[in-house]
SERORO-722048 format. One record per residue: residue number from 0; residue in three letters; chain; x, y, z of N, C-alpha, C in turn. Coordinates in nm, 3 decimals, padded with zeros to 5 digits. Layout:
SITE seq type mol     n_x     n_y     n_z    ca_x    ca_y    ca_z     c_x     c_y     c_z
SITE NUM  ALA   A       X       Y       Z       X       Y       Z       X       Y       Z
...
END
This chain:
SITE seq type mol     n_x     n_y     n_z    ca_x    ca_y    ca_z     c_x     c_y     c_z
SITE   0  UNK   A  00.107 -00.125 -00.007  00.004  00.014  00.017  00.076  00.107 -00.003
SITE   1  UNK   A  00.174  00.119 -00.110  00.241  00.243 -00.111  00.185  00.378 -00.120
SITE   2  UNK   A  00.097  00.357 -00.224  00.016  00.519 -00.247 -00.078  00.543 -00.143
SITE   3  UNK   A -00.117  00.646 -00.129 -00.208  00.697  00.003 -00.256  00.817 -00.070
SITE   4  UNK   A -00.386  00.820 -00.069 -00.481  00.950 -00.074 -00.491  01.008  00.009
SITE   5  UNK   A -00.605  01.148  00.042 -00.593  01.223  00.140 -00.607  01.184  00.216
SITE   6  UNK   A -00.587  01.291  00.365 -00.623  01.270  00.520 -00.791  01.218  00.552
SITE   7  UNK   A -00.798  01.133  00.573 -00.961  01.122  00.609 -00.981  01.106  00.788
SITE   8  UNK   A -01.125  01.090  00.806 -01.153  01.051  00.881 -01.243  00.899  00.887
SITE   9  UNK   A -01.166  00.848  00.993 -01.163  00.704  00.962 -01.182  00.616  01.161
SITE  10  UNK   A -01.205  00.487  01.108 -01.247  00.416  01.258 -01.127  00.350  01.269
SITE  11  UNK   A -01.034  00.333  01.325 -00.935  00.218  01.379 -00.948  00.121  01.447
SITE  12  UNK   A -00.930 -00.026  01.383 -01.037 -00.128  01.497 -00.863 -00.190  01.489
SITE  13  UNK   A -00.861 -00.229  01.614 -00.772 -00.335  01.665 -00.819 -00.459  01.753
SITE  14  UNK   A -00.766 -00.595  01.809 -00.849 -00.661  01.844 -00.839 -00.763  01.754
SITE  15  UNK   A -00.918 -00.873  01.758 -00.951 -01.012  01.668 -00.953 -00.940  01.537
SITE  16  UNK   A -00.851 -00.935  01.458 -00.871 -00.901  01.307 -00.941 -00.932  01.215
SITE  17  UNK   A -00.951 -01.086  01.228 -01.014 -01.145  01.161 -01.178 -01.147  01.131
SITE  18  UNK   A -01.231 -01.141  01.319 -01.366 -01.093  01.335 -01.392 -00.994  01.265
SITE  19  UNK   A -01.326 -00.884  01.326 -01.287 -00.736  01.252 -01.343 -00.715  01.122
SITE  20  UNK   A -01.269 -00.769  01.009 -01.247 -00.813  00.918 -01.397 -00.865  00.816
SITE  21  UNK   A -01.443 -00.956  00.914 -01.559 -01.024  00.889 -01.643 -00.965  00.889
SITE  22  UNK   A -01.673 -00.875  01.002 -01.792 -00.759  01.026 -01.746 -00.669  00.948
SITE  23  UNK   A -01.672 -00.594  00.904 -01.667 -00.486  00.819 -01.702 -00.557  00.686
SITE  24  UNK   A -01.686 -00.694  00.640 -01.690 -00.740  00.448 -01.834 -00.687  00.477
SITE  25  UNK   A -01.924 -00.776  00.589 -02.062 -00.759  00.598 -02.135 -00.652  00.574
SITE  26  UNK   A -02.067 -00.539  00.639 -02.125 -00.403  00.583 -02.081 -00.359  00.442
SITE  27  UNK   A -01.987 -00.428  00.369 -01.928 -00.359  00.258 -01.841 -00.269  00.267
SITE  28  UNK   A -01.798 -00.202  00.357 -01.717 -00.111  00.437 -01.550 -00.100  00.316
SITE  29  UNK   A -01.540  00.011  00.284 -01.398  00.027  00.229 -01.310  00.017  00.380
SITE  30  UNK   A -01.183 -00.054  00.333 -01.128 -00.139  00.458 -00.927 -00.086  00.418
SITE  31  UNK   A -00.899 -00.074  00.503 -00.718 -00.063  00.494 -00.706 -00.177  00.589
SITE  32  UNK   A -00.618 -00.262  00.518 -00.590 -00.329  00.632 -00.393 -00.350  00.633
SITE  33  UNK   A -00.394 -00.360  00.787 -00.237 -00.370  00.811 -00.215 -00.474  00.951
SITE  34  UNK   A -00.101 -00.504  00.943 -00.086 -00.608  01.037 -00.154 -00.628  01.184
SITE  35  UNK   A -00.136 -00.492  01.227 -00.191 -00.463  01.360 -00.324 -00.408  01.387
SITE  36  UNK   A -00.389 -00.370  01.303 -00.478 -00.275  01.305 -00.570 -00.299  01.159
SITE  37  UNK   A -00.715 -00.249  01.147 -00.795 -00.233  01.009 -00.847 -00.075  01.046
SITE  38  UNK   A -00.823 -00.017  00.928 -00.879  00.156  00.916 -01.038  00.129  00.844
SITE  39  UNK   A -01.124  00.182  00.891 -01.224  00.191  00.825 -01.307  00.289  00.818
SITE  40  UNK   A -01.381  00.348  00.664 -01.481  00.389  00.668 -01.603  00.360  00.740
SITE  41  UNK   A -01.616  00.337  00.871 -01.742  00.286  00.929 -01.839  00.414  00.941
SITE  42  UNK   A -01.998  00.375  00.914 -02.071  00.433  00.949 -02.128  00.395  01.127
SITE  43  UNK   A -02.254  00.502  01.167 -02.223  00.468  01.280 -02.322  00.288  01.335
SITE  44  UNK   A -02.400  00.246  01.209 -02.394  00.097  01.258 -02.277 -00.014  01.229
SITE  45  UNK   A -02.198  00.033  01.161 -02.084 -00.040  01.171 -02.006 -00.012  01.275
SITE  46  UNK   A -01.976  00.055  01.349 -01.918  00.067  01.431 -01.977  00.043  01.561
SITE  47  UNK   A -02.105  00.028  01.569 -02.162 -00.025  01.670 -02.159 -00.192  01.678
SITE  48  UNK   A -02.190 -00.251  01.598 -02.138 -00.414  01.516 -01.952 -00.406  01.574
SITE  49  UNK   A -01.877 -00.308  01.543 -01.788 -00.358  01.606 -01.749 -00.355  01.778
SITE  50  UNK   A -01.817 -00.278  01.812 -01.781 -00.238  01.917 -01.898 -00.331  02.024
SITE  51  UNK   A -02.000 -00.385  01.936 -02.068 -00.474  02.025 -01.987 -00.650  02.018
SITE  52  UNK   A -01.860 -00.698  01.927 -01.791 -00.771  01.881 -01.692 -00.777  02.039
SITE  53  UNK   A -01.650 -00.646  02.076 -01.567 -00.612  02.225 -01.432 -00.562  02.148
SITE  54  UNK   A -01.450 -00.505  01.975 -01.297 -00.468  01.914 -01.309 -00.319  02.002
SITE  55  UNK   A -01.152 -00.300  01.983 -01.116 -00.154  02.009 -01.140 -00.097  01.938
SITE  56  UNK   A -01.206  00.074  01.923 -01.195  00.167  01.826 -01.158  00.269  01.827
SITE  57  UNK   A -01.131  00.366  01.749 -01.075  00.493  01.793 -01.068  00.576  01.670
SITE  58  UNK   A -01.138  00.706  01.650 -01.136  00.810  01.579 -01.040  00.829  01.526
SITE  59  UNK   A -00.947  00.830  01.413 -00.811  00.912  01.350 -00.833  00.962  01.241
SITE  60  UNK   A -00.749  01.067  01.213 -00.737  01.097  01.080 -00.630  01.070  01.041
SITE  61  UNK   A -00.634  01.038  00.905 -00.488  00.973  00.814 -00.520  00.929  00.674
SITE  62  UNK   A -00.439  00.944  00.623 -00.421  00.900  00.485 -00.526  00.759  00.458
SITE  63  UNK   A -00.543  00.720  00.386 -00.660  00.628  00.371 -00.662  00.553  00.238
SITE  64  UNK   A -00.603  00.431  00.207 -00.604  00.340  00.096 -00.622  00.256  00.091
SITE  65  UNK   A -00.771  00.220  00.085 -00.829  00.069  00.082 -00.791 -00.023  00.013
SITE  66  UNK   A -00.825 -00.199  00.093 -00.776 -00.293 -00.009 -00.890 -00.288 -00.132
SITE  67  UNK   A -00.806 -00.313 -00.235 -00.851 -00.306 -00.370 -01.000 -00.379 -00.364
SITE  68  UNK   A -01.011 -00.471 -00.297 -01.143 -00.558 -00.324 -01.264 -00.491 -00.248
SITE  69  UNK   A -01.227 -00.426 -00.148 -01.283 -00.323 -00.088 -01.325 -00.175 -00.117
SITE  70  UNK   A -01.222 -00.140 -00.198 -01.197  00.028 -00.252 -01.321  00.038 -00.298
SITE  71  UNK   A -01.413  00.191 -00.326 -01.521  00.200 -00.359 -01.466  00.220 -00.495
SITE  72  UNK   A -01.559  00.251 -00.605 -01.494  00.243 -00.750 -01.420  00.308 -00.801
SITE  73  UNK   A -01.459  00.455 -00.726 -01.354  00.577 -00.797 -01.220  00.584 -00.738
SITE  74  UNK   A -01.185  00.520 -00.618 -01.069  00.500 -00.602 -01.015  00.382 -00.720
SITE  75  UNK   A -01.030  00.289 -00.705 -01.022  00.172 -00.806 -00.961  00.239 -00.927
SITE  76  UNK   A -01.066  00.336 -00.976 -01.065  00.406 -01.134 -00.934  00.520 -01.108
SITE  77  UNK   A -00.899  00.565 -00.987 -00.802  00.666 -00.984 -00.639  00.573 -00.936
SITE  78  UNK   A -00.635  00.475 -00.910 -00.537  00.340 -00.876 -00.510  00.321 -01.004
SITE  79  UNK   A -00.569  00.310 -01.056 -00.559  00.259 -01.220 -00.534  00.354 -01.314
SITE  80  UNK   A -00.558  00.504 -01.322 -00.497  00.595 -01.358 -00.364  00.597 -01.335
SITE  81  UNK   A -00.316  00.596 -01.179 -00.173  00.610 -01.195 -00.109  00.511 -01.190
SITE  82  UNK   A -00.156  00.393 -01.216 -00.113  00.257 -01.251 -00.041  00.159 -01.164
SITE  83  UNK   A -00.168  00.185 -01.023 -00.112  00.130 -00.918 -00.248  00.017 -00.879
SITE  84  UNK   A -00.337  00.011 -00.967 -00.447 -00.098 -00.912 -00.415 -00.232 -00.916
SITE  85  UNK   A -00.442 -00.315 -00.834 -00.421 -00.501 -00.850 -00.588 -00.541 -00.772
SITE  86  UNK   A -00.672 -00.605 -00.837 -00.775 -00.678 -00.778 -00.785 -00.806 -00.850
SITE  87  UNK   A -00.744 -00.886 -00.734 -00.670 -01.011 -00.756 -00.809 -01.105 -00.681
SITE  88  UNK   A -00.883 -01.178 -00.704 -00.947 -01.285 -00.693 -00.904 -01.455 -00.733
SITE  89  UNK   A -00.885 -01.549 -00.640 -00.861 -01.654 -00.684 -00.972 -01.741 -00.647
SITE  90  UNK   A -01.004 -01.865 -00.702 -01.088 -01.938 -00.661 -01.022 -02.086 -00.664
SITE  91  UNK   A -01.022 -02.140 -00.537 -00.973 -02.302 -00.539 -01.091 -02.403 -00.504
SITE  92  UNK   A -01.158 -02.505 -00.577 -01.190 -02.587 -00.543 -01.230 -02.715 -00.510
SITE  93  UNK   A -01.236 -02.780 -00.435 -01.216 -02.930 -00.381 -01.352 -02.992 -00.487
SITE  94  UNK   A -01.347 -03.136 -00.557 -01.460 -03.196 -00.611 -01.470 -03.307 -00.452
SITE  95  UNK   A -01.589 -03.340 -00.429 -01.631 -03.441 -00.289 -01.594 -03.549 -00.412
SITE  96  UNK   A -01.536 -03.648 -00.334 -01.514 -03.781 -00.363 -01.499 -03.866 -00.260
SITE  97  UNK   A -01.504 -03.980 -00.285 -01.465 -04.092 -00.142 -01.346 -04.182 -00.182
SITE  98  UNK   A -01.237 -04.163 -00.129 -01.160 -04.280 -00.158 -01.169 -04.422 -00.124
SITE  99  UNK   A -01.273 -04.434 -00.103 -01.249 -04.616 -00.066 -01.388 -04.684 -00.186
SITE 100  UNK   A -01.425 -04.556 -00.240 -01.507 -04.671 -00.369 -01.418 -04.654 -00.501
SITE 101  UNK   A -01.439 -04.790 -00.534 -01.348 -04.806 -00.647 -01.456 -04.753 -00.791
SITE 102  UNK   A -01.374 -04.687 -00.882 -01.363 -04.578 -00.988 -01.431 -04.696 -01.133
SITE 103  UNK   A -01.586 -04.710 -01.155 -01.595 -04.795 -01.207 -01.528 -04.799 -01.351
SITE 104  UNK   A -01.479 -04.938 -01.408 -01.408 -04.972 -01.493 -01.456 -04.906 -01.631
SITE 105  UNK   A -01.358 -04.884 -01.726 -01.389 -04.839 -01.848 -01.431 -04.940 -01.939
SITE 106  UNK   A -01.514 -04.929 -02.032 -01.544 -05.034 -02.096 -01.465 -05.092 -02.223
SITE 107  UNK   A -01.425 -05.154 -02.250 -01.327 -05.173 -02.342 -01.361 -05.257 -02.470
SITE 108  UNK   A -01.241 -05.242 -02.597 -01.315 -05.273 -02.710 -01.372 -05.167 -02.790
SITE 109  UNK   A -01.433 -05.170 -02.878 -01.461 -05.036 -02.985 -01.614 -05.037 -02.943
SITE 110  UNK   A -01.644 -04.907 -02.910 -01.835 -04.857 -02.868 -01.895 -04.784 -03.014
SITE 111  UNK   A -01.971 -04.754 -03.004 -02.055 -04.724 -03.057 -02.119 -04.586 -03.001
SITE 112  UNK   A -02.138 -04.486 -03.079 -02.175 -04.351 -03.032 -02.322 -04.374 -03.067
SITE 113  UNK   A -02.380 -04.445 -03.157 -02.534 -04.457 -03.229 -02.614 -04.518 -03.118
END
């Protein structure tokens, strides 16, 4: 997060950051992720939810660069214009299967498609 934007009033969240991130994600709020805290554009409802989870909240004013997956579209467009945007998502899927069941045998010989 080398590029920063102008100073904004934000909510600093400390504590269980996984729990905090899940809550922030439910509210679809822009969020800057750091090693020991989250910086969030939190409305009253989100702040109340984070507080109810027992997280430490503090209002702060500092530069804000939200994570690309949470960034508002205008922020992403600005980052693309500067050449700093990176929105990545990956999917990893496991098919359900049973190792104890033998696979059916393949038919031998020539078959017909008719």
